N, CA, C and O atoms as CSV, one atom per row, in Angstrom:
chain,resi,resn,atom,element,x,y,z
A,1,MET,N,N,-5.277,-29.160,15.566
A,1,MET,CA,C,-4.351,-28.746,16.534
A,1,MET,C,C,-5.112,-28.647,17.855
A,1,MET,O,O,-6.269,-28.231,17.906
A,2,THR,N,N,-4.417,-29.046,18.918
A,2,THR,CA,C,-5.102,-28.967,20.275
A,2,THR,C,C,-4.362,-28.052,21.238
A,2,THR,O,O,-4.875,-27.813,22.332
A,3,ALA,N,N,-3.213,-27.535,20.909
A,3,ALA,CA,C,-2.451,-26.663,21.805
A,3,ALA,C,C,-2.278,-25.237,21.223
A,3,ALA,O,O,-2.497,-25.012,20.033
A,4,ALA,N,N,-1.909,-24.356,22.029
A,4,ALA,CA,C,-1.656,-22.974,21.466
A,4,ALA,C,C,-0.584,-23.032,20.459
A,4,ALA,O,O,-0.685,-22.378,19.420
A,5,HIS,N,N,0.458,-23.790,20.709
A,5,HIS,CA,C,1.551,-24.062,19.760
A,5,HIS,C,C,1.569,-25.622,19.536
A,5,HIS,O,O,1.676,-26.419,20.468
A,6,PRO,N,N,1.454,-25.976,18.231
A,6,PRO,CA,C,1.246,-27.358,17.913
A,6,PRO,C,C,2.553,-28.138,18.189
A,6,PRO,O,O,3.670,-27.626,18.114
A,7,THR,N,N,2.304,-29.434,18.519
A,7,THR,CA,C,3.398,-30.481,18.420
A,7,THR,C,C,3.289,-31.059,17.111
A,7,THR,O,O,2.328,-30.777,16.394
A,8,PHE,N,N,4.281,-31.919,16.705
A,8,PHE,CA,C,4.226,-32.494,15.410
A,8,PHE,C,C,3.003,-33.428,15.261
A,8,PHE,O,O,2.407,-33.523,14.189
A,9,ASP,N,N,2.665,-34.081,16.315
A,9,ASP,CA,C,1.482,-34.926,16.260
A,9,ASP,C,C,0.140,-34.224,16.075
A,9,ASP,O,O,-0.844,-34.832,15.654
A,10,ASP,N,N,0.122,-32.969,16.390
A,10,ASP,CA,C,-1.111,-32.111,16.260
A,10,ASP,C,C,-1.379,-31.714,14.822
A,10,ASP,O,O,-2.519,-31.429,14.456
A,11,VAL,N,N,-0.343,-31.694,14.009
A,11,VAL,CA,C,-0.427,-31.012,12.658
A,11,VAL,C,C,-0.781,-32.040,11.593
A,11,VAL,O,O,-0.328,-33.184,11.590
A,12,GLN,N,N,-1.636,-31.542,10.675
A,12,GLN,CA,C,-2.026,-32.388,9.504
A,12,GLN,C,C,-1.862,-31.477,8.270
A,12,GLN,O,O,-1.967,-30.251,8.322
A,13,VAL,N,N,-1.600,-32.174,7.175
A,13,VAL,CA,C,-1.493,-31.453,5.888
A,13,VAL,C,C,-2.815,-30.787,5.629
A,13,VAL,O,O,-3.828,-31.461,5.820
A,14,GLY,N,N,-2.923,-29.574,5.228
A,14,GLY,CA,C,-4.068,-28.814,5.040
A,14,GLY,C,C,-4.428,-27.838,6.135
A,14,GLY,O,O,-5.257,-26.947,5.953
A,15,ASP,N,N,-3.772,-28.028,7.307
A,15,ASP,CA,C,-4.006,-27.090,8.408
A,15,ASP,C,C,-3.568,-25.634,7.917
A,15,ASP,O,O,-2.529,-25.442,7.286
A,16,GLN,N,N,-4.405,-24.703,8.247
A,16,GLN,CA,C,-4.172,-23.281,7.974
A,16,GLN,C,C,-3.589,-22.616,9.135
A,16,GLN,O,O,-4.007,-22.874,10.264
A,17,LEU,N,N,-2.576,-21.712,8.917
A,17,LEU,CA,C,-2.055,-20.905,10.005
A,17,LEU,C,C,-2.932,-19.665,10.172
A,17,LEU,O,O,-3.532,-19.184,9.211
A,18,PRO,N,N,-2.998,-19.167,11.377
A,18,PRO,CA,C,-3.769,-17.898,11.538
A,18,PRO,C,C,-3.168,-16.756,10.697
A,18,PRO,O,O,-1.942,-16.645,10.687
A,19,PRO,N,N,-3.883,-15.947,10.030
A,19,PRO,CA,C,-3.305,-14.918,9.198
A,19,PRO,C,C,-2.652,-13.827,10.107
A,19,PRO,O,O,-3.040,-13.650,11.262
A,20,LEU,N,N,-1.679,-13.129,9.558
A,20,LEU,CA,C,-0.987,-12.063,10.249
A,20,LEU,C,C,-1.055,-10.843,9.367
A,20,LEU,O,O,-0.593,-10.889,8.227
A,21,GLU,N,N,-1.610,-9.760,9.851
A,21,GLU,CA,C,-1.617,-8.506,9.071
A,21,GLU,C,C,-0.498,-7.555,9.655
A,21,GLU,O,O,-0.368,-7.300,10.853
A,22,ILE,N,N,0.272,-7.080,8.653
A,22,ILE,CA,C,1.457,-6.260,8.980
A,22,ILE,C,C,1.228,-4.918,8.244
A,22,ILE,O,O,1.412,-4.781,7.034
A,23,PRO,N,N,0.805,-3.927,9.091
A,23,PRO,CA,C,0.769,-2.539,8.479
A,23,PRO,C,C,2.174,-2.066,8.028
A,23,PRO,O,O,3.152,-2.192,8.765
A,24,LEU,N,N,2.236,-1.563,6.896
A,24,LEU,CA,C,3.513,-1.165,6.343
A,24,LEU,C,C,3.578,0.363,6.425
A,24,LEU,O,O,2.759,1.043,5.806
A,25,ASP,N,N,4.498,0.892,7.145
A,25,ASP,CA,C,4.744,2.282,7.154
A,25,ASP,C,C,6.198,2.631,6.851
A,25,ASP,O,O,7.043,1.737,6.809
A,26,ARG,N,N,6.496,3.868,6.646
A,26,ARG,CA,C,7.848,4.258,6.326
A,26,ARG,C,C,8.916,3.833,7.352
A,26,ARG,O,O,9.983,3.329,7.001
A,27,THR,N,N,8.577,4.062,8.646
A,27,THR,CA,C,9.525,3.676,9.604
A,27,THR,C,C,9.824,2.249,9.630
A,27,THR,O,O,10.990,1.902,9.822
A,28,LEU,N,N,8.874,1.351,9.453
A,28,LEU,CA,C,9.074,-0.098,9.433
A,28,LEU,C,C,10.018,-0.451,8.232
A,28,LEU,O,O,10.934,-1.256,8.401
A,29,ILE,N,N,9.812,0.109,7.102
A,29,ILE,CA,C,10.589,-0.182,5.914
A,29,ILE,C,C,12.040,0.295,6.073
A,29,ILE,O,O,12.986,-0.409,5.721
A,30,VAL,N,N,12.183,1.506,6.611
A,30,VAL,CA,C,13.515,1.979,6.756
A,30,VAL,C,C,14.263,1.338,7.899
A,30,VAL,O,O,15.460,1.076,7.781
A,31,ALA,N,N,13.592,1.083,8.993
A,31,ALA,CA,C,14.188,0.439,10.112
A,31,ALA,C,C,14.646,-1.066,9.758
A,31,ALA,O,O,15.681,-1.537,10.230
A,32,GLY,N,N,13.823,-1.764,8.918
A,32,GLY,CA,C,14.157,-3.096,8.590
A,32,GLY,C,C,15.395,-3.138,7.710
A,32,GLY,O,O,16.230,-4.036,7.815
A,33,ALA,N,N,15.490,-2.139,6.841
A,33,ALA,CA,C,16.726,-2.026,5.973
A,33,ALA,C,C,17.999,-1.717,6.805
A,33,ALA,O,O,19.069,-2.305,6.646
A,34,VAL,N,N,17.782,-0.772,7.670
A,34,VAL,CA,C,18.910,-0.341,8.566
A,34,VAL,C,C,19.362,-1.565,9.469
A,34,VAL,O,O,20.549,-1.868,9.596
A,35,ALA,N,N,18.388,-2.203,10.048
A,35,ALA,CA,C,18.711,-3.259,11.055
A,35,ALA,C,C,19.409,-4.429,10.241
A,35,ALA,O,O,20.259,-5.112,10.813
A,36,SER,N,N,19.093,-4.657,9.015
A,36,SER,CA,C,19.765,-5.701,8.200
A,36,SER,C,C,21.018,-5.171,7.461
A,36,SER,O,O,21.620,-5.886,6.660
A,37,ARG,N,N,21.369,-4.000,7.725
A,37,ARG,CA,C,22.559,-3.342,7.172
A,37,ARG,C,C,22.407,-3.227,5.634
A,37,ARG,O,O,23.390,-3.349,4.903
A,38,ASP,N,N,21.267,-3.010,5.192
A,38,ASP,CA,C,21.009,-2.816,3.738
A,38,ASP,C,C,20.774,-1.386,3.490
A,38,ASP,O,O,19.654,-0.904,3.658
A,39,TYR,N,N,21.835,-0.645,3.077
A,39,TYR,CA,C,21.780,0.747,2.915
A,39,TYR,C,C,21.486,1.173,1.519
A,39,TYR,O,O,21.706,2.336,1.184
A,40,GLN,N,N,20.997,0.293,0.681
A,40,GLN,CA,C,20.546,0.585,-0.694
A,40,GLN,C,C,19.531,1.797,-0.623
A,40,GLN,O,O,18.577,1.784,0.156
A,41,ASP,N,N,19.780,2.787,-1.438
A,41,ASP,CA,C,18.969,3.984,-1.333
A,41,ASP,C,C,17.473,3.745,-1.543
A,41,ASP,O,O,16.672,4.450,-0.929
A,42,VAL,N,N,17.046,2.771,-2.393
A,42,VAL,CA,C,15.618,2.627,-2.567
A,42,VAL,C,C,14.822,2.136,-1.399
A,42,VAL,O,O,13.595,2.053,-1.463
A,43,HIS,N,N,15.521,1.803,-0.312
A,43,HIS,CA,C,14.847,1.371,0.936
A,43,HIS,C,C,14.660,2.548,1.942
A,43,HIS,O,O,14.003,2.401,2.972
A,44,HIS,N,N,15.250,3.693,1.609
A,44,HIS,CA,C,15.087,4.855,2.569
A,44,HIS,C,C,14.994,6.210,1.938
A,44,HIS,O,O,14.623,7.164,2.621
A,45,ASP,N,N,15.294,6.345,0.736
A,45,ASP,CA,C,15.189,7.659,0.075
A,45,ASP,C,C,14.166,7.702,-1.013
A,45,ASP,O,O,14.390,7.164,-2.097
A,46,THR,N,N,12.964,8.374,-0.732
A,46,THR,CA,C,11.875,8.421,-1.670
A,46,THR,C,C,12.298,8.924,-3.027
A,46,THR,O,O,12.031,8.274,-4.037
A,47,GLU,N,N,12.950,10.060,-3.071
A,47,GLU,CA,C,13.296,10.684,-4.268
A,47,GLU,C,C,14.153,9.773,-5.179
A,47,GLU,O,O,13.901,9.645,-6.377
A,48,VAL,N,N,15.112,9.185,-4.599
A,48,VAL,CA,C,16.006,8.264,-5.363
A,48,VAL,C,C,15.192,7.075,-5.872
A,48,VAL,O,O,15.312,6.686,-7.034
A,49,ALA,N,N,14.332,6.478,-4.965
A,49,ALA,CA,C,13.528,5.338,-5.396
A,49,ALA,C,C,12.612,5.742,-6.617
A,49,ALA,O,O,12.410,4.971,-7.556
A,50,ARG,N,N,12.087,6.977,-6.534
A,50,ARG,CA,C,11.311,7.369,-7.715
A,50,ARG,C,C,12.108,7.603,-8.968
A,50,ARG,O,O,11.659,7.300,-10.074
A,51,GLU,N,N,13.374,8.182,-8.780
A,51,GLU,CA,C,14.256,8.217,-9.954
A,51,GLU,C,C,14.570,6.976,-10.609
A,51,GLU,O,O,14.812,6.922,-11.815
A,52,LYS,N,N,14.572,5.927,-9.806
A,52,LYS,CA,C,14.885,4.560,-10.219
A,52,LYS,C,C,13.644,3.810,-10.770
A,52,LYS,O,O,13.755,2.654,-11.176
A,53,GLY,N,N,12.439,4.486,-10.780
A,53,GLY,CA,C,11.307,3.901,-11.313
A,53,GLY,C,C,10.299,3.344,-10.361
A,53,GLY,O,O,9.298,2.775,-10.796
A,54,SER,N,N,10.516,3.482,-9.089
A,54,SER,CA,C,9.576,3.015,-8.096
A,54,SER,C,C,8.668,4.149,-7.627
A,54,SER,O,O,9.089,5.305,-7.690
A,55,LYS,N,N,7.431,3.882,-7.155
A,55,LYS,CA,C,6.547,4.973,-6.788
A,55,LYS,C,C,6.960,5.431,-5.346
A,55,LYS,O,O,6.585,6.535,-4.951
A,56,ASP,N,N,7.684,4.657,-4.589
A,56,ASP,CA,C,8.082,5.055,-3.278
A,56,ASP,C,C,9.263,4.118,-2.787
A,56,ASP,O,O,9.729,3.283,-3.563
A,57,ILE,N,N,9.723,4.252,-1.554
A,57,ILE,CA,C,10.644,3.286,-1.041
A,57,ILE,C,C,10.028,1.960,-0.954
A,57,ILE,O,O,8.803,1.860,-0.882
A,58,ILE,N,N,10.859,0.853,-0.956
A,58,ILE,CA,C,10.339,-0.472,-0.953
A,58,ILE,C,C,11.014,-1.231,0.177
A,58,ILE,O,O,12.163,-0.947,0.518
A,59,MET,N,N,10.323,-2.175,0.749
A,59,MET,CA,C,10.819,-3.105,1.705
A,59,MET,C,C,11.894,-3.991,1.109
A,59,MET,O,O,11.751,-4.438,-0.029
A,60,ASN,N,N,13.006,-4.269,1.866
A,60,ASN,CA,C,14.062,-5.156,1.388
A,60,ASN,C,C,13.703,-6.619,1.684
A,60,ASN,O,O,12.831,-6.926,2.497
A,61,ILE,N,N,14.399,-7.475,1.001
A,61,ILE,CA,C,14.137,-8.952,1.115
A,61,ILE,C,C,14.456,-9.463,2.492
A,61,ILE,O,O,13.791,-10.390,2.955
A,62,LEU,N,N,15.459,-8.898,3.190
A,62,LEU,CA,C,15.804,-9.391,4.427
A,62,LEU,C,C,14.749,-9.061,5.475
A,62,LEU,O,O,14.558,-9.834,6.413
A,63,THR,N,N,14.101,-7.997,5.346
A,63,THR,CA,C,12.939,-7.732,6.200
A,63,THR,C,C,11.801,-8.631,5.907
A,63,THR,O,O,11.170,-9.172,6.816
A,64,THR,N,N,11.527,-8.801,4.659
A,64,THR,CA,C,10.480,-9.771,4.288
A,64,THR,C,C,10.785,-11.124,4.843
A,64,THR,O,O,9.891,-11.737,5.426
A,65,ASN,N,N,12.039,-11.664,4.703
A,65,ASN,CA,C,12.402,-12.886,5.191
A,65,ASN,C,C,12.214,-12.992,6.684
A,65,ASN,O,O,11.816,-14.041,7.189
A,66,GLY,N,N,12.492,-11.936,7.383
A,66,GLY,CA,C,12.247,-11.865,8.860
A,66,GLY,C,C,10.724,-12.064,9.198
A,66,GLY,O,O,10.336,-12.764,10.134
A,67,PHE,N,N,9.928,-11.396,8.365
A,67,PHE,CA,C,8.475,-11.544,8.590
A,67,PHE,C,C,7.951,-12.939,8.335
A,67,PHE,O,O,7.098,-13.462,9.051
A,68,VAL,N,N,8.488,-13.502,7.306
A,68,VAL,CA,C,8.147,-14.893,7.025
A,68,VAL,C,C,8.490,-15.855,8.153
A,68,VAL,O,O,7.711,-16.744,8.497
A,69,GLY,N,N,9.682,-15.655,8.723
A,69,GLY,CA,C,10.142,-16.482,9.917
A,69,GLY,C,C,9.226,-16.170,11.091
A,69,GLY,O,O,8.787,-17.076,11.799
A,70,ARG,N,N,8.940,-14.896,11.296
A,70,ARG,CA,C,8.114,-14.601,12.441
A,70,ARG,C,C,6.724,-15.136,12.308
A,70,ARG,O,O,6.165,-15.612,13.296
A,71,PHE,N,N,6.142,-15.086,11.154
A,71,PHE,CA,C,4.757,-15.618,10.929
A,71,PHE,C,C,4.684,-17.111,11.244
A,71,PHE,O,O,3.713,-17.578,11.838
A,72,VAL,N,N,5.741,-17.876,10.833
A,72,VAL,CA,C,5.672,-19.261,11.096
A,72,VAL,C,C,6.029,-19.586,12.581
A,72,VAL,O,O,5.416,-20.472,13.175
A,73,THR,N,N,6.991,-18.889,13.159
A,73,THR,CA,C,7.290,-19.137,14.548
A,73,THR,C,C,6.219,-18.652,15.534
A,73,THR,O,O,6.078,-19.177,16.638
A,74,ASP,N,N,5.472,-17.631,15.096
A,74,ASP,CA,C,4.318,-17.209,16.017
A,74,ASP,C,C,3.384,-18.346,16.160
A,74,ASP,O,O,2.850,-18.569,17.247
A,75,TRP,N,N,3.158,-19.084,15.104
A,75,TRP,CA,C,2.262,-20.270,15.057
A,75,TRP,C,C,2.941,-21.499,15.799
A,75,TRP,O,O,2.368,-22.127,16.690
A,76,ALA,N,N,4.175,-21.768,15.357
A,76,ALA,CA,C,4.908,-22.935,15.836
A,76,ALA,C,C,5.316,-22.981,17.227
A,76,ALA,O,O,5.330,-24.029,17.872
A,77,GLY,N,N,5.678,-21.743,17.736
A,77,GLY,CA,C,6.067,-21.558,19.154
A,77,GLY,C,C,7.629,-21.650,19.400
A,77,GLY,O,O,8.408,-21.967,18.502
A,78,PRO,N,N,8.007,-21.355,20.650
A,78,PRO,CA,C,9.420,-21.155,20.947
A,78,PRO,C,C,10.183,-22.436,20.866
A,78,PRO,O,O,11.405,-22.345,20.748
A,79,ASP,N,N,9.633,-23.615,20.914
A,79,ASP,CA,C,10.323,-24.863,20.821
A,79,ASP,C,C,10.523,-25.383,19.453
A,79,ASP,O,O,11.121,-26.441,19.256
A,80,ALA,N,N,10.035,-24.661,18.510
A,80,ALA,CA,C,10.187,-25.054,17.060
A,80,ALA,C,C,11.562,-24.619,16.493
A,80,ALA,O,O,12.187,-23.727,17.067
A,81,MET,N,N,11.998,-25.155,15.504
A,81,MET,CA,C,13.268,-24.856,14.815
A,81,MET,C,C,13.105,-24.713,13.377
A,81,MET,O,O,12.765,-25.675,12.688
A,82,ILE,N,N,13.342,-23.492,12.862
A,82,ILE,CA,C,13.234,-23.264,11.424
A,82,ILE,C,C,14.466,-23.992,10.786
A,82,ILE,O,O,15.616,-23.830,11.193
A,83,ARG,N,N,14.123,-24.790,9.774
A,83,ARG,CA,C,15.204,-25.660,9.127
A,83,ARG,C,C,15.581,-25.027,7.779
A,83,ARG,O,O,16.733,-25.120,7.356
A,84,ALA,N,N,14.608,-24.380,7.098
A,84,ALA,CA,C,14.804,-23.857,5.770
A,84,ALA,C,C,13.698,-22.852,5.434
A,84,ALA,O,O,12.520,-23.076,5.713
A,85,ILE,N,N,14.117,-21.743,4.829
A,85,ILE,CA,C,13.157,-20.796,4.298
A,85,ILE,C,C,13.509,-20.615,2.864
A,85,ILE,O,O,14.667,-20.348,2.543
A,86,ARG,N,N,12.546,-20.752,1.976
A,86,ARG,CA,C,12.770,-20.475,0.468
A,86,ARG,C,C,11.593,-19.627,0.059
A,86,ARG,O,O,10.424,-20.006,0.116
A,87,ILE,N,N,12.002,-18.445,-0.361
A,87,ILE,CA,C,11.016,-17.394,-0.752
A,87,ILE,C,C,11.355,-16.819,-2.090
A,87,ILE,O,O,12.482,-16.889,-2.581
A,88,ARG,N,N,10.293,-16.228,-2.671
A,88,ARG,CA,C,10.379,-15.519,-3.960
A,88,ARG,C,C,9.663,-14.200,-3.759
A,88,ARG,O,O,8.546,-14.199,-3.242
A,89,LEU,N,N,10.236,-13.101,-4.133
A,89,LEU,CA,C,9.589,-11.796,-4.059
A,89,LEU,C,C,8.703,-11.519,-5.337
A,89,LEU,O,O,8.996,-11.967,-6.445
A,90,GLY,N,N,7.631,-10.769,-5.091
A,90,GLY,CA,C,6.802,-10.391,-6.176
A,90,GLY,C,C,6.529,-8.888,-6.186
A,90,GLY,O,O,7.442,-8.092,-6.406
A,91,ALA,N,N,5.346,-8.521,-5.962
A,91,ALA,CA,C,4.953,-7.028,-5.868
A,91,ALA,C,C,5.690,-6.405,-4.774
A,91,ALA,O,O,5.893,-7.045,-3.742
A,92,PRO,N,N,6.123,-5.163,-4.920
A,92,PRO,CA,C,6.799,-4.483,-3.820
A,92,PRO,C,C,5.889,-4.187,-2.636
A,92,PRO,O,O,4.672,-4.088,-2.788
A,93,ASN,N,N,6.465,-4.050,-1.498
A,93,ASN,CA,C,5.747,-3.559,-0.282
A,93,ASN,C,C,6.082,-2.038,-0.127
A,93,ASN,O,O,7.217,-1.625,0.111
A,94,TYR,N,N,5.041,-1.295,-0.276
A,94,TYR,CA,C,5.216,0.195,-0.199
A,94,TYR,C,C,4.580,0.723,1.164
A,94,TYR,O,O,3.653,0.112,1.697
A,95,PRO,N,N,5.097,1.834,1.676
A,95,PRO,CA,C,4.485,2.456,2.875
A,95,PRO,C,C,2.996,2.786,2.584
A,95,PRO,O,O,2.613,3.159,1.475
A,96,GLY,N,N,2.245,2.633,3.580
A,96,GLY,CA,C,0.736,2.876,3.482
A,96,GLY,C,C,-0.075,1.684,3.148
A,96,GLY,O,O,-1.301,1.772,3.213
A,97,ASP,N,N,0.482,0.605,2.804
A,97,ASP,CA,C,-0.224,-0.634,2.501
A,97,ASP,C,C,-0.213,-1.574,3.673
A,97,ASP,O,O,0.286,-1.214,4.739
A,98,THR,N,N,-0.758,-2.796,3.513
A,98,THR,CA,C,-0.780,-3.787,4.594
A,98,THR,C,C,-0.450,-5.089,3.858
A,98,THR,O,O,-1.015,-5.413,2.814
A,99,MET,N,N,0.523,-5.834,4.477
A,99,MET,CA,C,0.835,-7.152,3.960
A,99,MET,C,C,0.127,-8.192,4.979
A,99,MET,O,O,0.274,-8.166,6.201
A,100,THR,N,N,-0.641,-9.080,4.279
A,100,THR,CA,C,-1.310,-10.117,5.013
A,100,THR,C,C,-0.674,-11.474,4.761
A,100,THR,O,O,-0.734,-12.011,3.655
A,101,MET,N,N,-0.045,-12.035,5.838
A,101,MET,CA,C,0.631,-13.327,5.735
A,101,MET,C,C,-0.437,-14.426,5.931
A,101,MET,O,O,-1.285,-14.343,6.819
A,102,THR,N,N,-0.361,-15.445,5.076
A,102,THR,CA,C,-1.237,-16.673,5.193
A,102,THR,C,C,-0.327,-17.805,4.988
A,102,THR,O,O,0.730,-17.658,4.376
A,103,GLY,N,N,-0.725,-19.009,5.511
A,103,GLY,CA,C,0.043,-20.188,5.364
A,103,GLY,C,C,-0.796,-21.501,5.507
A,103,GLY,O,O,-1.839,-21.540,6.159
A,104,GLU,N,N,-0.281,-22.529,4.874
A,104,GLU,CA,C,-0.919,-23.833,4.994
A,104,GLU,C,C,0.163,-24.860,5.028
A,104,GLU,O,O,1.178,-24.767,4.338
A,105,VAL,N,N,-0.095,-25.895,5.896
A,105,VAL,CA,C,0.714,-27.056,5.991
A,105,VAL,C,C,0.569,-27.900,4.754
A,105,VAL,O,O,-0.527,-28.344,4.413
A,106,THR,N,N,1.743,-28.131,4.044
A,106,THR,CA,C,1.687,-28.855,2.772
A,106,THR,C,C,2.361,-30.247,2.869
A,106,THR,O,O,2.177,-31.082,1.983
A,107,ALA,N,N,3.137,-30.494,3.942
A,107,ALA,CA,C,3.807,-31.804,4.089
A,107,ALA,C,C,4.341,-32.033,5.463
A,107,ALA,O,O,4.717,-31.077,6.140
A,108,THR,N,N,4.387,-33.192,5.879
A,108,THR,CA,C,4.967,-33.612,7.172
A,108,THR,C,C,5.972,-34.768,6.952
A,108,THR,O,O,5.790,-35.626,6.089
A,109,ASP,N,N,6.978,-34.745,7.732
A,109,ASP,CA,C,8.022,-35.796,7.633
A,109,ASP,C,C,8.099,-36.450,9.029
A,109,ASP,O,O,8.570,-35.825,9.979
A,110,ASP,N,N,7.642,-37.694,9.146
A,110,ASP,CA,C,7.653,-38.416,10.410
A,110,ASP,C,C,9.066,-38.706,10.852
A,110,ASP,O,O,9.332,-38.817,12.049
A,111,ASN,N,N,9.982,-38.831,9.902
A,111,ASN,CA,C,11.387,-39.201,10.352
A,111,ASN,C,C,12.085,-38.054,11.098
A,111,ASN,O,O,12.874,-38.317,12.006
A,112,THR,N,N,11.814,-36.776,10.736
A,112,THR,CA,C,12.464,-35.626,11.272
A,112,THR,C,C,11.545,-34.748,12.102
A,112,THR,O,O,11.996,-33.757,12.677
A,113,SER,N,N,10.296,-35.081,12.175
A,113,SER,CA,C,9.269,-34.188,12.859
A,113,SER,C,C,9.328,-32.804,12.197
A,113,SER,O,O,9.243,-31.785,12.882
A,114,THR,N,N,9.471,-32.772,10.901
A,114,THR,CA,C,9.489,-31.580,10.229
A,114,THR,C,C,8.186,-31.330,9.447
A,114,THR,O,O,7.658,-32.261,8.838
A,115,VAL,N,N,7.669,-30.122,9.451
A,115,VAL,CA,C,6.455,-29.690,8.788
A,115,VAL,C,C,6.838,-28.643,7.697
A,115,VAL,O,O,7.629,-27.735,7.954
A,116,THR,N,N,6.282,-28.785,6.522
A,116,THR,CA,C,6.487,-27.773,5.390
A,116,THR,C,C,5.283,-26.916,5.372
A,116,THR,O,O,4.161,-27.421,5.327
A,117,VAL,N,N,5.481,-25.580,5.406
A,117,VAL,CA,C,4.381,-24.616,5.346
A,117,VAL,C,C,4.578,-23.783,4.135
A,117,VAL,O,O,5.632,-23.182,3.931
A,118,ALA,N,N,3.537,-23.748,3.314
A,118,ALA,CA,C,3.578,-22.804,2.092
A,118,ALA,C,C,3.035,-21.468,2.731
A,118,ALA,O,O,2.003,-21.381,3.397
A,119,VAL,N,N,3.867,-20.481,2.430
A,119,VAL,CA,C,3.516,-19.123,2.927
A,119,VAL,C,C,3.225,-18.151,1.746
A,119,VAL,O,O,3.681,-18.329,0.617
A,120,ARG,N,N,2.438,-17.123,2.096
A,120,ARG,CA,C,2.078,-16.104,1.051
A,120,ARG,C,C,1.908,-14.790,1.861
A,120,ARG,O,O,1.222,-14.773,2.882
A,121,GLY,N,N,2.527,-13.721,1.400
A,121,GLY,CA,C,2.373,-12.417,1.940
A,121,GLY,C,C,1.778,-11.466,0.847
A,121,GLY,O,O,2.461,-11.146,-0.126
A,122,ALA,N,N,0.619,-11.062,1.005
A,122,ALA,CA,C,-0.007,-10.331,-0.088
A,122,ALA,C,C,-0.375,-8.876,0.336
A,122,ALA,O,O,-0.780,-8.623,1.470
A,123,ASN,N,N,-0.220,-7.967,-0.599
A,123,ASN,CA,C,-0.627,-6.585,-0.266
A,123,ASN,C,C,-1.667,-6.179,-1.353
A,123,ASN,O,O,-2.188,-7.056,-2.041
A,124,SER,N,N,-1.976,-4.875,-1.518
A,124,SER,CA,C,-3.053,-4.412,-2.508
A,124,SER,C,C,-2.600,-4.721,-3.925
A,124,SER,O,O,-3.450,-4.833,-4.809
A,125,LEU,N,N,-1.316,-4.865,-4.188
A,125,LEU,CA,C,-0.778,-5.087,-5.524
A,125,LEU,C,C,-0.706,-6.594,-5.931
A,125,LEU,O,O,-0.529,-6.934,-7.101
A,126,GLY,N,N,-0.845,-7.429,-4.957
A,126,GLY,CA,C,-0.766,-8.903,-5.217
A,126,GLY,C,C,0.175,-9.554,-4.218
A,126,GLY,O,O,0.340,-9.102,-3.085
A,127,ASP,N,N,0.781,-10.630,-4.684
A,127,ASP,CA,C,1.697,-11.403,-3.781
A,127,ASP,C,C,3.041,-10.635,-3.721
A,127,ASP,O,O,3.687,-10.372,-4.736
A,128,HIS,N,N,3.425,-10.286,-2.453
A,128,HIS,CA,C,4.721,-9.681,-2.225
A,128,HIS,C,C,5.742,-10.796,-2.084
A,128,HIS,O,O,6.839,-10.721,-2.637
A,129,VAL,N,N,5.365,-11.855,-1.321
A,129,VAL,CA,C,6.267,-12.951,-1.073
A,129,VAL,C,C,5.495,-14.246,-1.161
A,129,VAL,O,O,4.334,-14.310,-0.756
A,130,SER,N,N,6.134,-15.284,-1.690
A,130,SER,CA,C,5.566,-16.686,-1.602
A,130,SER,C,C,6.742,-17.614,-1.430
A,130,SER,O,O,7.885,-17.308,-1.766
A,131,GLY,N,N,6.411,-18.725,-0.907
A,131,GLY,CA,C,7.443,-19.706,-0.646
A,131,GLY,C,C,7.080,-20.788,0.282
A,131,GLY,O,O,5.907,-21.076,0.522
A,132,THR,N,N,8.145,-21.417,0.828
A,132,THR,CA,C,7.938,-22.522,1.793
A,132,THR,C,C,8.891,-22.294,2.965
A,132,THR,O,O,9.941,-21.662,2.852
A,133,VAL,N,N,8.439,-22.870,4.138
A,133,VAL,CA,C,9.272,-22.824,5.353
A,133,VAL,C,C,9.173,-24.225,5.892
A,133,VAL,O,O,8.081,-24.775,6.033
A,134,GLU,N,N,10.342,-24.815,6.199
A,134,GLU,CA,C,10.380,-26.133,6.862
A,134,GLU,C,C,10.737,-25.851,8.300
A,134,GLU,O,O,11.692,-25.140,8.612
A,135,VAL,N,N,9.922,-26.444,9.172
A,135,VAL,CA,C,10.032,-26.159,10.564
A,135,VAL,C,C,9.897,-27.435,11.363
A,135,VAL,O,O,8.932,-28.185,11.216
A,136,GLY,N,N,10.924,-27.673,12.245
A,136,GLY,CA,C,10.847,-28.839,13.109
A,136,GLY,C,C,9.970,-28.542,14.362
A,136,GLY,O,O,10.142,-27.514,15.016
A,137,LEU,N,N,9.063,-29.432,14.665
A,137,LEU,CA,C,8.192,-29.294,15.857
A,137,LEU,C,C,8.476,-30.296,16.944
A,137,LEU,O,O,8.894,-31.423,16.676
A,138,PRO,N,N,8.258,-29.903,18.111
A,138,PRO,CA,C,8.464,-30.914,19.173
A,138,PRO,C,C,7.485,-32.071,19.163
A,138,PRO,O,O,7.575,-32.963,20.006
């Protein structure tokens, strides 16, 4: 890559995205759930989350999906267009931990100027999220 935000011609399979560390605190987890209108109690009520078998409140999938999109667009820049996000959740994100996002370019499509990025968000328990993002680059 030669620019702060890559163009399609700058990218090659195997390129690594800069890691992104996301400190997880109670406010972030609750705010993400509320912002995405997910009022499920395990995302904001510690006692209920524990009654349901969790050690604490957990981040919801919509917040995770937002962080996946942010991670890729921070790298790709404002002229990029996310075309698809496919994710799978794993270990929960709890307050007091850190999720580290990493990514690697796994495919390019010359016909559509689309890049496929394999993403991973890991915390102290393992992979919280894994999947792929297809992004169109200028």
